[in-house]
C-alpha positions as CSV (number, residue, x, y, z in Angstrom):
1,M,115.9,92.0,130.9
2,G,114.7,90.9,134.4
3,K,112.4,90.2,136.4
4,M,111.3,93.0,139.0
5,Q,111.3,92.3,142.2
6,P,109.0,93.5,145.0
7,N,111.7,94.8,147.6
8,K,113.9,95.7,144.8
9,P,113.5,99.2,143.3
10,I,114.0,101.0,140.2
11,G,116.7,102.8,139.0
12,N,116.5,107.2,139.3
13,I,117.4,106.7,135.9
14,K,115.2,103.7,134.4
15,L,112.3,104.9,136.6
16,F,111.6,108.4,134.1
17,A,113.1,106.8,130.8
18,M,109.6,104.8,131.7
19,M,107.6,107.7,132.7
20,G,109.0,109.7,129.4
21,L,107.3,106.3,127.6
22,L,104.5,106.5,128.8
23,V,103.8,110.1,128.6
24,L,104.7,110.2,125.3
25,G,102.1,107.3,124.7
26,F,99.9,109.9,126.4
27,G,100.7,112.7,124.5
28,Q,99.1,111.3,121.5
29,A,96.3,109.2,122.9
30,S,95.5,113.1,124.0
31,E,94.3,114.8,121.3
32,P,90.6,113.3,121.4
33,G,89.2,113.2,116.8
34,T,92.9,113.0,115.1
35,A,92.9,109.7,114.8
36,V,89.5,109.5,114.1
37,S,89.4,112.8,111.3
38,K,92.8,110.9,109.7
39,V,90.7,108.4,108.9
40,L,87.3,109.6,107.9
41,E,89.9,111.9,105.2
42,R,91.0,108.8,103.7
43,F,87.4,107.0,103.4
44,E,86.2,110.6,101.6
45,Q,89.1,110.8,99.3
46,A,88.7,107.4,98.6
47,K,85.2,107.3,98.3
48,P,83.1,106.2,94.5
49,Q,81.5,109.5,93.6
50,A,78.4,109.6,92.5
51,K,79.8,110.3,89.2
52,D,81.4,106.9,89.2
53,L,78.0,104.7,91.0
54,T,76.3,105.9,87.6
55,I,76.0,102.0,86.2
56,Y,74.5,101.5,88.8
57,R,71.6,103.7,88.3
58,L,70.8,102.0,85.7
59,D,68.1,99.5,84.3
60,W,69.3,96.6,84.6
61,V,67.4,93.3,82.9
62,P,67.8,90.0,83.7
63,N,68.3,88.5,80.1
64,L,68.8,89.3,76.3
65,A,65.4,88.6,74.4
66,E,64.6,91.3,77.8
67,A,67.2,93.8,76.6
68,K,66.4,93.7,73.2
69,L,61.8,94.7,73.3
70,R,62.7,97.5,75.7
71,A,65.3,98.7,73.1
72,A,63.3,98.1,70.1
73,R,59.9,99.7,72.5
74,E,62.5,102.8,73.8
75,K,64.8,102.7,70.5
76,R,67.9,102.4,72.8
77,P,71.5,100.3,72.9
78,I,71.7,97.4,74.6
79,L,75.5,97.8,77.0
80,L,75.5,93.5,76.6
81,V,77.9,92.4,80.4
82,V,78.5,89.1,79.9
83,V,80.0,88.2,84.3
84,T,81.4,85.0,83.9
85,N,82.1,83.7,86.5
86,S,79.5,81.7,89.0
87,Y,79.1,84.3,91.9
88,G,78.0,87.1,89.4
89,N,74.7,89.4,89.6
90,M,74.9,92.6,87.8
91,L,71.2,93.5,89.8
92,S,72.5,93.6,92.3
93,G,75.3,95.4,91.1
94,H,78.2,91.9,92.7
95,C,80.2,90.2,90.1
């Protein structure tokens, strides 16, 4: 499409076409909250539920020696999680 010259009028068809596109674009934006509510709905669907986060509510101990002492004292089993990357930290929930 060429550059518009200030003195050259735009044809009626082009003018109405551009106005129609503007109206259509503003029509979608004129419904406040529609896009936001869709995003929030998708977020709620994807967000982990409380039952999915129970592992983060466990009382972790930082080493096996302490876990053995505590398991013996409380007569409970040990859940051993081994994090092999250098950035893992089960106490903060990052592995």
